[in-house]
N, CA, C and O atoms as CSV, one atom per row, in Angstrom:
chain,resi,resn,atom,element,x,y,z
A,1,MET,N,N,-19.060,-37.815,5.100
A,1,MET,CA,C,-19.658,-39.123,5.007
A,1,MET,C,C,-20.481,-39.401,6.239
A,1,MET,O,O,-21.334,-40.288,6.234
A,2,LEU,N,N,-20.233,-38.653,7.294
A,2,LEU,CA,C,-20.924,-38.882,8.545
A,2,LEU,C,C,-22.417,-38.640,8.411
A,2,LEU,O,O,-23.219,-39.388,8.970
A,3,PHE,N,N,-22.803,-37.592,7.670
A,3,PHE,CA,C,-24.209,-37.234,7.572
A,3,PHE,C,C,-24.850,-37.676,6.259
A,3,PHE,O,O,-25.979,-37.284,5.966
A,4,SER,N,N,-24.159,-38.475,5.472
A,4,SER,CA,C,-24.719,-38.856,4.184
A,4,SER,C,C,-25.790,-39.927,4.299
A,4,SER,O,O,-26.610,-40.070,3.392
A,5,PHE,N,N,-25.806,-40.690,5.401
A,5,PHE,CA,C,-26.811,-41.714,5.586
A,5,PHE,C,C,-27.912,-41.207,6.503
A,5,PHE,O,O,-27.641,-40.512,7.482
A,6,LYS,N,N,-29.157,-41.553,6.186
A,6,LYS,CA,C,-30.275,-41.124,7.012
A,6,LYS,C,C,-30.268,-41.880,8.328
A,6,LYS,O,O,-29.921,-43.060,8.392
A,7,ARG,N,N,-30.652,-41.181,9.356
A,7,ARG,CA,C,-30.771,-41.820,10.650
A,7,ARG,C,C,-32.130,-42.491,10.760
A,7,ARG,O,O,-33.061,-42.161,10.026
A,8,ASN,N,N,-32.229,-43.409,11.659
A,8,ASN,CA,C,-33.486,-44.126,11.835
A,8,ASN,C,C,-34.503,-43.312,12.615
A,8,ASN,O,O,-35.666,-43.709,12.687
A,9,ASN,N,N,-34.118,-42.211,13.189
A,9,ASN,CA,C,-35.016,-41.382,13.962
A,9,ASN,C,C,-35.862,-40.550,13.000
A,9,ASN,O,O,-35.388,-39.544,12.471
A,10,GLU,N,N,-37.086,-40.952,12.775
A,10,GLU,CA,C,-37.952,-40.306,11.788
A,10,GLU,C,C,-38.453,-38.951,12.273
A,10,GLU,O,O,-38.701,-38.068,11.453
A,11,LYS,N,N,-38.610,-38.761,13.580
A,11,LYS,CA,C,-39.137,-37.510,14.106
A,11,LYS,C,C,-38.174,-36.357,13.804
A,11,LYS,O,O,-38.610,-35.279,13.397
A,12,VAL,N,N,-36.901,-36.571,13.994
A,12,VAL,CA,C,-35.908,-35.527,13.760
A,12,VAL,C,C,-35.808,-35.211,12.273
A,12,VAL,O,O,-35.779,-34.040,11.895
A,13,SER,N,N,-35.754,-36.222,11.432
A,13,SER,CA,C,-35.606,-35.986,10.000
A,13,SER,C,C,-36.852,-35.335,9.409
A,13,SER,O,O,-36.735,-34.518,8.496
A,14,ASP,N,N,-38.043,-35.675,9.905
A,14,ASP,CA,C,-39.270,-35.054,9.399
A,14,ASP,C,C,-39.289,-33.564,9.708
A,14,ASP,O,O,-39.683,-32.757,8.866
A,15,LYS,N,N,-38.865,-33.198,10.913
A,15,LYS,CA,C,-38.870,-31.787,11.296
A,15,LYS,C,C,-37.843,-30.998,10.483
A,15,LYS,O,O,-38.135,-29.899,10.014
A,16,THR,N,N,-36.639,-31.556,10.315
A,16,THR,CA,C,-35.609,-30.832,9.576
A,16,THR,C,C,-35.949,-30.758,8.089
A,16,THR,O,O,-35.717,-29.732,7.451
A,17,ASP,N,N,-36.503,-31.849,7.530
A,17,ASP,CA,C,-36.901,-31.817,6.119
A,17,ASP,C,C,-38.008,-30.807,5.891
A,17,ASP,O,O,-38.004,-30.092,4.889
A,18,CYS,N,N,-38.960,-30.744,6.816
A,18,CYS,CA,C,-40.066,-29.792,6.701
A,18,CYS,C,C,-39.536,-28.366,6.774
A,18,CYS,O,O,-39.944,-27.501,5.999
A,19,PHE,N,N,-38.613,-28.128,7.723
A,19,PHE,CA,C,-38.047,-26.796,7.875
A,19,PHE,C,C,-37.245,-26.403,6.638
A,19,PHE,O,O,-37.387,-25.287,6.139
A,20,LYS,N,N,-36.390,-27.322,6.130
A,20,LYS,CA,C,-35.588,-27.032,4.941
A,20,LYS,C,C,-36.480,-26.804,3.731
A,20,LYS,O,O,-36.252,-25.883,2.946
A,21,GLY,N,N,-37.502,-27.651,3.583
A,21,GLY,CA,C,-38.407,-27.506,2.450
A,21,GLY,C,C,-39.167,-26.201,2.512
A,21,GLY,O,O,-39.353,-25.544,1.487
A,22,ASN,N,N,-39.610,-25.812,3.698
A,22,ASN,CA,C,-40.357,-24.569,3.868
A,22,ASN,C,C,-39.453,-23.373,3.607
A,22,ASN,O,O,-39.870,-22.405,2.971
A,23,LEU,N,N,-38.222,-23.433,4.091
A,23,LEU,CA,C,-37.282,-22.343,3.878
A,23,LEU,C,C,-36.939,-22.201,2.394
A,23,LEU,O,O,-36.911,-21.088,1.868
A,24,LEU,N,N,-36.678,-23.321,1.720
A,24,LEU,CA,C,-36.385,-23.273,0.282
A,24,LEU,C,C,-37.573,-22.762,-0.519
A,24,LEU,O,O,-37.404,-22.039,-1.501
A,25,GLN,N,N,-38.779,-23.142,-0.096
A,25,GLN,CA,C,-39.987,-22.677,-0.779
A,25,GLN,C,C,-40.133,-21.161,-0.626
A,25,GLN,O,O,-40.524,-20.477,-1.571
A,26,GLN,N,N,-39.824,-20.644,0.548
A,26,GLN,CA,C,-39.905,-19.199,0.755
A,26,GLN,C,C,-38.871,-18.465,-0.097
A,26,GLN,O,O,-39.164,-17.403,-0.647
A,27,PHE,N,N,-37.666,-19.021,-0.209
A,27,PHE,CA,C,-36.652,-18.405,-1.069
A,27,PHE,C,C,-37.098,-18.425,-2.530
A,27,PHE,O,O,-36.913,-17.440,-3.246
A,28,ASP,N,N,-37.677,-19.524,-2.971
A,28,ASP,CA,C,-38.152,-19.609,-4.356
A,28,ASP,C,C,-39.249,-18.592,-4.625
A,28,ASP,O,O,-39.256,-17.939,-5.668
A,29,GLU,N,N,-40.175,-18.459,-3.683
A,29,GLU,CA,C,-41.262,-17.486,-3.858
A,29,GLU,C,C,-40.724,-16.061,-3.895
A,29,GLU,O,O,-41.171,-15.254,-4.709
A,30,ALA,N,N,-39.767,-15.741,-3.022
A,30,ALA,CA,C,-39.176,-14.402,-3.019
A,30,ALA,C,C,-38.430,-14.145,-4.321
A,30,ALA,O,O,-38.484,-13.038,-4.857
A,31,ASN,N,N,-37.738,-15.152,-4.833
A,31,ASN,CA,C,-37.024,-15.017,-6.096
A,31,ASN,C,C,-37.992,-14.774,-7.253
A,31,ASN,O,O,-37.734,-13.928,-8.110
A,32,LEU,N,N,-39.090,-15.500,-7.282
A,32,LEU,CA,C,-40.083,-15.308,-8.344
A,32,LEU,C,C,-40.725,-13.926,-8.268
A,32,LEU,O,O,-40.960,-13.302,-9.302
A,33,ARG,N,N,-41.014,-13.436,-7.055
A,33,ARG,CA,C,-41.577,-12.088,-6.909
A,33,ARG,C,C,-40.602,-11.040,-7.422
A,33,ARG,O,O,-41.005,-10.096,-8.101
A,34,LEU,N,N,-39.328,-11.199,-7.105
A,34,LEU,CA,C,-38.313,-10.253,-7.566
A,34,LEU,C,C,-38.193,-10.283,-9.093
A,34,LEU,O,O,-38.101,-9.232,-9.727
A,35,GLN,N,N,-38.195,-11.477,-9.684
A,35,GLN,CA,C,-38.135,-11.594,-11.138
A,35,GLN,C,C,-39.357,-10.952,-11.792
A,35,GLN,O,O,-39.238,-10.284,-12.819
A,36,TYR,N,N,-40.512,-11.153,-11.202
A,36,TYR,CA,C,-41.755,-10.585,-11.731
A,36,TYR,C,C,-41.699,-9.061,-11.710
A,36,TYR,O,O,-42.076,-8.412,-12.686
A,37,LYS,N,N,-41.228,-8.484,-10.594
A,37,LYS,CA,C,-41.137,-7.029,-10.482
A,37,LYS,C,C,-40.136,-6.469,-11.488
A,37,LYS,O,O,-40.396,-5.448,-12.125
A,38,CYS,N,N,-38.989,-7.137,-11.632
A,38,CYS,CA,C,-37.979,-6.666,-12.592
A,38,CYS,C,C,-38.497,-6.740,-14.022
A,38,CYS,O,O,-38.269,-5.823,-14.812
A,39,ALA,N,N,-39.187,-7.814,-14.360
A,39,ALA,CA,C,-39.721,-7.962,-15.719
A,39,ALA,C,C,-40.746,-6.871,-16.025
A,39,ALA,O,O,-40.738,-6.303,-17.117
A,40,HIS,N,N,-41.622,-6.576,-15.074
A,40,HIS,CA,C,-42.613,-5.520,-15.314
A,40,HIS,C,C,-41.971,-4.143,-15.389
A,40,HIS,O,O,-42.410,-3.308,-16.179
A,41,TRP,N,N,-40.944,-3.884,-14.589
A,41,TRP,CA,C,-40.254,-2.603,-14.650
A,41,TRP,C,C,-39.583,-2.432,-16.010
A,41,TRP,O,O,-39.640,-1.356,-16.605
A,42,LEU,N,N,-38.942,-3.506,-16.504
A,42,LEU,CA,C,-38.304,-3.432,-17.818
A,42,LEU,C,C,-39.334,-3.259,-18.929
A,42,LEU,O,O,-39.086,-2.534,-19.892
A,43,GLU,N,N,-40.472,-3.908,-18.809
A,43,GLU,CA,C,-41.528,-3.744,-19.819
A,43,GLU,C,C,-42.023,-2.310,-19.853
A,43,GLU,O,O,-42.246,-1.764,-20.933
A,44,ARG,N,N,-42.201,-1.688,-18.694
A,44,ARG,CA,C,-42.667,-0.298,-18.660
A,44,ARG,C,C,-41.645,0.640,-19.280
A,44,ARG,O,O,-42.015,1.585,-19.977
A,45,LYS,N,N,-40.349,0.387,-19.031
A,45,LYS,CA,C,-39.306,1.265,-19.558
A,45,LYS,C,C,-39.121,1.119,-21.065
A,45,LYS,O,O,-38.715,2.073,-21.728
A,46,THR,N,N,-39.411,-0.057,-21.617
A,46,THR,CA,C,-39.184,-0.284,-23.049
A,46,THR,C,C,-40.478,-0.401,-23.850
A,46,THR,O,O,-40.442,-0.835,-25.001
A,47,ALA,N,N,-41.589,-0.034,-23.286
A,47,ALA,CA,C,-42.873,-0.178,-23.983
A,47,ALA,C,C,-42.983,0.755,-25.192
A,47,ALA,O,O,-43.677,0.429,-26.155
A,48,HIS,N,N,-42.325,1.883,-25.158
A,48,HIS,CA,C,-42.439,2.858,-26.238
A,48,HIS,C,C,-41.506,2.566,-27.416
A,48,HIS,O,O,-41.604,3.245,-28.439
A,49,LEU,N,N,-40.604,1.578,-27.313
A,49,LEU,CA,C,-39.667,1.285,-28.398
A,49,LEU,C,C,-40.343,0.472,-29.501
A,49,LEU,O,O,-41.096,-0.465,-29.235
A,50,SER,N,N,-40.052,0.856,-30.748
A,50,SER,CA,C,-40.617,0.135,-31.894
A,50,SER,C,C,-39.664,-0.975,-32.320
A,50,SER,O,O,-38.578,-1.132,-31.762
A,51,ARG,N,N,-40.095,-1.744,-33.326
A,51,ARG,CA,C,-39.272,-2.845,-33.827
A,51,ARG,C,C,-37.966,-2.327,-34.429
A,51,ARG,O,O,-36.908,-2.921,-34.226
A,52,LYS,N,N,-38.042,-1.214,-35.172
A,52,LYS,CA,C,-36.837,-0.646,-35.797
A,52,LYS,C,C,-35.839,-0.185,-34.738
A,52,LYS,O,O,-34.632,-0.378,-34.889
A,53,SER,N,N,-36.338,0.414,-33.683
A,53,SER,CA,C,-35.417,0.882,-32.642
A,53,SER,C,C,-34.766,-0.304,-31.926
A,53,SER,O,O,-33.605,-0.219,-31.526
A,54,TRP,N,N,-35.502,-1.410,-31.761
A,54,TRP,CA,C,-34.901,-2.613,-31.166
A,54,TRP,C,C,-33.787,-3.163,-32.053
A,54,TRP,O,O,-32.751,-3.599,-31.552
A,55,ILE,N,N,-33.996,-3.143,-33.352
A,55,ILE,CA,C,-32.984,-3.629,-34.287
A,55,ILE,C,C,-31.752,-2.731,-34.241
A,55,ILE,O,O,-30.624,-3.223,-34.265
A,56,VAL,N,N,-31.964,-1.412,-34.175
A,56,VAL,CA,C,-30.835,-0.478,-34.097
A,56,VAL,C,C,-30.056,-0.703,-32.792
A,56,VAL,O,O,-28.825,-0.698,-32.793
A,57,ILE,N,N,-30.768,-0.897,-31.694
A,57,ILE,CA,C,-30.106,-1.144,-30.407
A,57,ILE,C,C,-29.305,-2.447,-30.471
A,57,ILE,O,O,-28.179,-2.509,-29.978
A,58,LEU,N,N,-29.883,-3.484,-31.077
A,58,LEU,CA,C,-29.185,-4.757,-31.201
A,58,LEU,C,C,-27.929,-4.627,-32.049
A,58,LEU,O,O,-26.881,-5.166,-31.694
A,59,ILE,N,N,-28.026,-3.919,-33.163
A,59,ILE,CA,C,-26.861,-3.732,-34.033
A,59,ILE,C,C,-25.779,-2.929,-33.313
A,59,ILE,O,O,-24.597,-3.254,-33.425
A,60,CYS,N,N,-26.160,-1.899,-32.586
A,60,CYS,CA,C,-25.169,-1.115,-31.825
A,60,CYS,C,C,-24.497,-1.974,-30.761
A,60,CYS,O,O,-23.288,-1.864,-30.559
A,61,PHE,N,N,-25.246,-2.812,-30.089
A,61,PHE,CA,C,-24.684,-3.697,-29.075
A,61,PHE,C,C,-23.684,-4.670,-29.688
A,61,PHE,O,O,-22.605,-4.890,-29.139
A,62,ILE,N,N,-24.051,-5.253,-30.836
A,62,ILE,CA,C,-23.165,-6.205,-31.501
A,62,ILE,C,C,-21.889,-5.511,-31.980
A,62,ILE,O,O,-20.799,-6.061,-31.825
A,63,VAL,N,N,-22.006,-4.331,-32.553
A,63,VAL,CA,C,-20.834,-3.600,-33.036
A,63,VAL,C,C,-19.926,-3.235,-31.864
A,63,VAL,O,O,-18.708,-3.385,-31.962
A,64,PHE,N,N,-20.487,-2.769,-30.783
A,64,PHE,CA,C,-19.690,-2.369,-29.622
A,64,PHE,C,C,-18.963,-3.559,-29.001
A,64,PHE,O,O,-17.762,-3.478,-28.743
A,65,THR,N,N,-19.676,-4.671,-28.757
A,65,THR,CA,C,-19.035,-5.825,-28.111
A,65,THR,C,C,-18.009,-6.484,-29.024
A,65,THR,O,O,-16.954,-6.910,-28.554
A,66,SER,N,N,-18.299,-6.575,-30.321
A,66,SER,CA,C,-17.314,-7.174,-31.226
A,66,SER,C,C,-16.106,-6.264,-31.378
A,66,SER,O,O,-14.985,-6.758,-31.497
A,67,GLY,N,N,-16.299,-4.953,-31.378
A,67,GLY,CA,C,-15.180,-4.018,-31.442
A,67,GLY,C,C,-14.279,-4.148,-30.220
A,67,GLY,O,O,-13.054,-4.133,-30.340
A,68,CYS,N,N,-14.891,-4.275,-29.043
A,68,CYS,CA,C,-14.093,-4.459,-27.819
A,68,CYS,C,C,-13.326,-5.775,-27.864
A,68,CYS,O,O,-12.162,-5.826,-27.468
A,69,SER,N,N,-13.961,-6.831,-28.339
A,69,SER,CA,C,-13.300,-8.132,-28.413
A,69,SER,C,C,-12.131,-8.095,-29.397
A,69,SER,O,O,-11.061,-8.628,-29.103
A,70,ILE,N,N,-12.322,-7.480,-30.545
A,70,ILE,CA,C,-11.254,-7.381,-31.539
A,70,ILE,C,C,-10.109,-6.530,-31.003
A,70,ILE,O,O,-8.942,-6.845,-31.234
A,71,TYR,N,N,-10.433,-5.459,-30.292
A,71,TYR,CA,C,-9.399,-4.607,-29.703
A,71,TYR,C,C,-8.553,-5.393,-28.698
A,71,TYR,O,O,-7.329,-5.261,-28.686
A,72,VAL,N,N,-9.181,-6.191,-27.873
A,72,VAL,CA,C,-8.452,-6.983,-26.885
A,72,VAL,C,C,-7.585,-8.033,-27.572
A,72,VAL,O,O,-6.445,-8.255,-27.165
A,73,MET,N,N,-8.116,-8.684,-28.611
A,73,MET,CA,C,-7.327,-9.697,-29.320
A,73,MET,C,C,-6.121,-9.084,-30.018
A,73,MET,O,O,-5.017,-9.621,-29.923
A,74,ILE,N,N,-6.310,-7.973,-30.716
A,74,ILE,CA,C,-5.192,-7.329,-31.399
A,74,ILE,C,C,-4.173,-6.836,-30.385
A,74,ILE,O,O,-2.968,-6.956,-30.607
A,75,GLY,N,N,-4.640,-6.291,-29.287
A,75,GLY,CA,C,-3.726,-5.819,-28.247
A,75,GLY,C,C,-2.910,-6.938,-27.640
A,75,GLY,O,O,-1.742,-6.738,-27.309
A,76,SER,N,N,-3.503,-8.117,-27.485
A,76,SER,CA,C,-2.756,-9.231,-26.897
A,76,SER,C,C,-1.713,-9.773,-27.864
A,76,SER,O,O,-0.670,-10.258,-27.424
A,77,PHE,N,N,-1.963,-9.707,-29.172
A,77,PHE,CA,C,-0.989,-10.202,-30.141
A,77,PHE,C,C,0.114,-9.188,-30.426
A,77,PHE,O,O,1.261,-9.578,-30.647
A,78,SER,N,N,-0.205,-7.915,-30.424
A,78,SER,CA,C,0.782,-6.915,-30.817
A,78,SER,C,C,1.608,-6.397,-29.655
A,78,SER,O,O,2.668,-5.815,-29.883
A,79,GLU,N,N,1.175,-6.581,-28.443
A,79,GLU,CA,C,1.904,-6.056,-27.292
A,79,GLU,C,C,3.146,-6.902,-27.029
A,79,GLU,O,O,3.048,-8.102,-26.775
A,80,THR,N,N,4.331,-6.257,-27.093
A,80,THR,CA,C,5.571,-7.004,-26.912
A,80,THR,C,C,6.033,-6.995,-25.467
A,80,THR,O,O,6.633,-7.969,-25.013
A,81,THR,N,N,5.774,-5.934,-24.739
A,81,THR,CA,C,6.206,-5.872,-23.348
A,81,THR,C,C,5.118,-6.449,-22.461
A,81,THR,O,O,3.953,-6.058,-22.532
A,82,ALA,N,N,5.525,-7.374,-21.639
A,82,ALA,CA,C,4.582,-7.973,-20.706
A,82,ALA,C,C,4.672,-7.243,-19.376
A,82,ALA,O,O,5.758,-6.884,-18.922
A,83,SER,N,N,3.541,-7.035,-18.772
A,83,SER,CA,C,3.554,-6.373,-17.471
A,83,SER,C,C,3.984,-7.393,-16.419
A,83,SER,O,O,3.332,-8.416,-16.214
A,84,VAL,N,N,5.084,-7.088,-15.770
A,84,VAL,CA,C,5.673,-8.000,-14.809
A,84,VAL,C,C,5.469,-7.429,-13.412
A,84,VAL,O,O,5.647,-6.233,-13.183
A,85,ILE,N,N,5.101,-8.283,-12.505
A,85,ILE,CA,C,4.954,-7.853,-11.123
A,85,ILE,C,C,6.348,-7.803,-10.506
A,85,ILE,O,O,7.059,-8.808,-10.522
A,86,PRO,N,N,6.749,-6.675,-9.970
A,86,PRO,CA,C,8.102,-6.589,-9.399
A,86,PRO,C,C,8.185,-7.408,-8.102
A,86,PRO,O,O,7.265,-7.403,-7.285
A,87,ILE,N,N,9.290,-8.096,-7.942
A,87,ILE,CA,C,9.531,-8.891,-6.741
A,87,ILE,C,C,10.616,-8.204,-5.944
A,87,ILE,O,O,11.747,-8.057,-6.409
A,88,THR,N,N,10.268,-7.785,-4.745
A,88,THR,CA,C,11.253,-7.126,-3.898
A,88,THR,C,C,11.740,-8.121,-2.861
A,88,THR,O,O,10.931,-8.813,-2.242
A,89,PRO,N,N,13.044,-8.203,-2.663
A,89,PRO,CA,C,13.573,-9.157,-1.682
A,89,PRO,C,C,13.315,-8.668,-0.263
A,89,PRO,O,O,13.215,-7.467,-0.012
A,90,PHE,N,N,13.210,-9.615,0.655
A,90,PHE,CA,C,13.050,-9.282,2.061
A,90,PHE,C,C,14.407,-8.916,2.636
A,90,PHE,O,O,15.414,-9.568,2.360
A,91,ALA,N,N,14.415,-7.887,3.420
A,91,ALA,CA,C,15.652,-7.485,4.079
A,91,ALA,C,C,15.607,-7.941,5.528
A,91,ALA,O,O,14.574,-7.836,6.190
A,92,LYS,N,N,16.728,-8.445,6.011
A,92,LYS,CA,C,16.798,-8.898,7.384
A,92,LYS,C,C,16.847,-7.685,8.299
A,92,LYS,O,O,17.554,-6.716,8.024
A,93,SER,N,N,16.104,-7.745,9.367
A,93,SER,CA,C,16.043,-6.633,10.293
A,93,SER,C,C,17.389,-6.439,10.986
A,93,SER,O,O,18.104,-7.404,11.256
A,94,ILE,N,N,17.720,-5.200,11.265
A,94,ILE,CA,C,18.995,-4.885,11.900
A,94,ILE,C,C,18.991,-5.308,13.367
A,94,ILE,O,O,20.036,-5.665,13.911
A,95,ASN,N,N,17.839,-5.270,14.001
A,95,ASN,CA,C,17.756,-5.501,15.436
A,95,ASN,C,C,17.637,-6.973,15.815
A,95,ASN,O,O,17.419,-7.271,16.989
A,96,THR,N,N,17.768,-7.895,14.882
A,96,THR,CA,C,17.664,-9.301,15.228
A,96,THR,C,C,18.932,-9.759,15.919
A,96,THR,O,O,20.025,-9.266,15.639
A,97,MET,N,N,18.770,-10.719,16.835
A,97,MET,CA,C,19.915,-11.247,17.567
A,97,MET,C,C,20.345,-12.554,16.925
A,97,MET,O,O,19.506,-13.345,16.494
A,98,ARG,N,N,21.618,-12.778,16.863
A,98,ARG,CA,C,22.143,-14.017,16.308
A,98,ARG,C,C,22.212,-15.056,17.423
A,98,ARG,O,O,22.770,-14.792,18.488
A,99,THR,N,N,21.640,-16.244,17.177
A,99,THR,CA,C,21.568,-17.244,18.238
A,99,THR,C,C,22.660,-18.278,18.144
A,99,THR,O,O,22.825,-19.061,19.080
A,100,GLY,N,N,23.395,-18.322,17.094
A,100,GLY,CA,C,24.497,-19.265,17.021
A,100,GLY,C,C,24.152,-20.507,16.233
A,100,GLY,O,O,24.098,-20.465,15.004
A,101,ASP,N,N,23.920,-21.605,16.915
A,101,ASP,CA,C,23.710,-22.891,16.268
A,101,ASP,C,C,22.386,-22.919,15.515
A,101,ASP,O,O,21.399,-22.328,15.953
A,102,GLU,N,N,22.374,-23.604,14.392
A,102,GLU,CA,C,21.169,-23.706,13.582
A,102,GLU,C,C,20.084,-24.509,14.296
A,102,GLU,O,O,18.892,-24.295,14.071
A,103,ARG,N,N,20.498,-25.414,15.139
A,103,ARG,CA,C,19.549,-26.240,15.866
A,103,ARG,C,C,18.758,-25.421,16.873
A,103,ARG,O,O,17.617,-25.763,17.183
A,104,ASP,N,N,19.337,-24.357,17.383
A,104,ASP,CA,C,18.648,-23.513,18.350
A,104,ASP,C,C,17.518,-22.717,17.714
A,104,ASP,O,O,16.595,-22.293,18.410
A,105,LYS,N,N,17.575,-22.507,16.400
A,105,LYS,CA,C,16.545,-21.740,15.713
A,105,LYS,C,C,15.235,-22.503,15.585
A,105,LYS,O,O,14.181,-21.891,15.411
A,106,ILE,N,N,15.283,-23.812,15.667
A,106,ILE,CA,C,14.082,-24.620,15.514
A,106,ILE,C,C,13.282,-24.562,16.808
A,106,ILE,O,O,13.814,-24.841,17.882
A,107,LYS,N,N,12.017,-24.202,16.710
A,107,LYS,CA,C,11.182,-24.020,17.885
A,107,LYS,C,C,10.636,-25.328,18.436
A,107,LYS,O,O,10.402,-25.436,19.639
A,108,VAL,N,N,10.427,-26.320,17.582
A,108,VAL,CA,C,9.887,-27.589,18.041
A,108,VAL,C,C,11.027,-28.462,18.532
A,108,VAL,O,O,12.167,-28.316,18.089
A,109,SER,N,N,10.722,-29.351,19.430
A,109,SER,CA,C,11.776,-30.223,19.945
A,109,SER,C,C,11.821,-31.497,19.114
A,109,SER,O,O,10.845,-32.245,19.048
A,110,ILE,N,N,12.955,-31.731,18.486
A,110,ILE,CA,C,13.168,-32.953,17.730
A,110,ILE,C,C,14.472,-33.568,18.226
A,110,ILE,O,O,15.305,-32.901,18.839
A,111,SER,N,N,14.620,-34.831,17.948
A,111,SER,CA,C,15.831,-35.507,18.406
A,111,SER,C,C,17.016,-35.097,17.535
A,111,SER,O,O,16.854,-34.567,16.435
A,112,LYS,N,N,18.199,-35.357,18.057
A,112,LYS,CA,C,19.416,-34.997,17.338
A,112,LYS,C,C,19.534,-35.787,16.041
A,112,LYS,O,O,20.024,-35.268,15.038
A,113,ALA,N,N,19.086,-37.047,16.058
A,113,ALA,CA,C,19.145,-37.887,14.854
A,113,ALA,C,C,18.232,-37.329,13.757
A,113,ALA,O,O,18.612,-37.297,12.587
A,114,GLU,N,N,17.020,-36.888,14.144
A,114,GLU,CA,C,16.094,-36.318,13.156
A,114,GLU,C,C,16.651,-35.023,12.586
A,114,GLU,O,O,16.510,-34.753,11.393
A,115,PHE,N,N,17.290,-34.215,13.445
A,115,PHE,CA,C,17.872,-32.964,12.980
A,115,PHE,C,C,18.994,-33.225,11.976
A,115,PHE,O,O,19.071,-32.569,10.937
A,116,GLU,N,N,19.846,-34.169,12.285
A,116,GLU,CA,C,20.950,-34.489,11.378
A,116,GLU,C,C,20.428,-35.078,10.076
A,116,GLU,O,O,20.991,-34.827,9.011
A,117,LYS,N,N,19.364,-35.853,10.153
A,117,LYS,CA,C,18.746,-36.414,8.948
A,117,LYS,C,C,18.220,-35.290,8.054
A,117,LYS,O,O,18.374,-35.337,6.834
A,118,THR,N,N,17.606,-34.291,8.664
A,118,THR,CA,C,17.081,-33.155,7.908
A,118,THR,C,C,18.216,-32.366,7.267
A,118,THR,O,O,18.107,-31.942,6.116
A,119,VAL,N,N,19.294,-32.170,7.999
A,119,VAL,CA,C,20.449,-31.438,7.459
A,119,VAL,C,C,21.048,-32.189,6.282
A,119,VAL,O,O,21.381,-31.576,5.268
A,120,ARG,N,N,21.196,-33.524,6.398
A,120,ARG,CA,C,21.722,-34.318,5.278
A,120,ARG,C,C,20.815,-34.230,4.058
A,120,ARG,O,O,21.292,-34.141,2.926
A,121,PHE,N,N,19.493,-34.257,4.293
A,121,PHE,CA,C,18.549,-34.174,3.182
A,121,PHE,C,C,18.673,-32.824,2.485
A,121,PHE,O,O,18.655,-32.764,1.255
A,122,ARG,N,N,18.798,-31.748,3.245
A,122,ARG,CA,C,18.949,-30.423,2.636
A,122,ARG,C,C,20.238,-30.331,1.825
A,122,ARG,O,O,20.254,-29.749,0.741
A,123,LYS,N,N,21.317,-30.905,2.351
A,123,LYS,CA,C,22.579,-30.899,1.603
A,123,LYS,C,C,22.431,-31.692,0.313
A,123,LYS,O,O,22.953,-31.293,-0.728
A,124,TYR,N,N,21.726,-32.808,0.379
A,124,TYR,CA,C,21.499,-33.628,-0.817
A,124,TYR,C,C,20.695,-32.843,-1.849
A,124,TYR,O,O,21.034,-32.843,-3.032
A,125,MET,N,N,19.628,-32.172,-1.404
A,125,MET,CA,C,18.794,-31.398,-2.333
A,125,MET,C,C,19.592,-30.251,-2.936
A,125,MET,O,O,19.413,-29.934,-4.112
A,126,ASP,N,N,20.469,-29.622,-2.156
A,126,ASP,CA,C,21.319,-28.566,-2.699
A,126,ASP,C,C,22.310,-29.118,-3.711
A,126,ASP,O,O,22.645,-28.441,-4.683
A,127,SER,N,N,22.780,-30.333,-3.495
A,127,SER,CA,C,23.756,-30.907,-4.418
A,127,SER,C,C,23.124,-31.238,-5.764
A,127,SER,O,O,23.827,-31.294,-6.773
A,128,LEU,N,N,21.825,-31.454,-5.800
A,128,LEU,CA,C,21.163,-31.742,-7.071
A,128,LEU,C,C,21.174,-30.528,-7.996
A,128,LEU,O,O,21.082,-30.675,-9.214
A,129,GLY,N,N,21.286,-29.332,-7.423
A,129,GLY,CA,C,21.319,-28.121,-8.234
A,129,GLY,C,C,22.690,-27.814,-8.786
A,129,GLY,O,O,22.864,-26.786,-9.440
A,130,ARG,N,N,23.659,-28.655,-8.553
A,130,ARG,CA,C,25.023,-28.418,-9.029
A,130,ARG,C,C,25.347,-29.349,-10.199
A,130,ARG,O,O,24.754,-30.415,-10.355
A,131,SER,N,N,26.283,-28.920,-10.992
A,131,SER,CA,C,26.738,-29.757,-12.108
A,131,SER,C,C,27.715,-30.794,-11.563
A,131,SER,O,O,28.101,-30.703,-10.397
A,132,PRO,N,N,28.132,-31.786,-12.369
A,132,PRO,CA,C,29.084,-32.790,-11.889
A,132,PRO,C,C,30.409,-32.212,-11.425
A,132,PRO,O,O,31.108,-32.840,-10.631
A,133,THR,N,N,30.771,-31.016,-11.910
A,133,THR,CA,C,32.025,-30.411,-11.469
A,133,THR,C,C,31.863,-29.666,-10.146
A,133,THR,O,O,32.852,-29.227,-9.559
A,134,GLY,N,N,30.644,-29.523,-9.678
A,134,GLY,CA,C,30.410,-28.878,-8.392
A,134,GLY,C,C,30.018,-27.420,-8.493
A,134,GLY,O,O,29.821,-26.762,-7.471
A,135,LYS,N,N,29.900,-26.901,-9.712
A,135,LYS,CA,C,29.524,-25.510,-9.865
A,135,LYS,C,C,28.011,-25.402,-9.945
A,135,LYS,O,O,27.338,-26.296,-10.460
A,136,LYS,N,N,27.495,-24.319,-9.440
A,136,LYS,CA,C,26.048,-24.075,-9.521
A,136,LYS,C,C,25.636,-23.845,-10.962
A,136,LYS,O,O,26.365,-23.228,-11.738
A,137,LEU,N,N,24.472,-24.341,-11.308
A,137,LEU,CA,C,23.969,-24.158,-12.672
A,137,LEU,C,C,23.314,-22.814,-12.843
A,137,LEU,O,O,22.835,-22.494,-13.931
């Protein structure tokens, strides 16, 4: 939102608008030259093809693409096994040192009240995953 409004300094905006407009114009001209060259190259390569050969090429293209589409659709409906990405659990390193209290593991400094509040919240969230009898679902 900072740059969405024009500044009152006309000298700066005129120079930047001129530069942007000139740069965009050069990109447009380069794009048109490239399109022109590609179109002429394609015309030279296909100049010897007759109307019948164009129709045959079109029919072959339609048959090939529709065949691929039908193959993919039938394969998606008939395939019973889904490819599953295997999930490997992380293993704790053997060389790690045990620090004792859970509060010591936290790198940021928080007050004791905030830490206890976080612990109570985690216990509450864990209790939501249990049934009324206390067993895990």
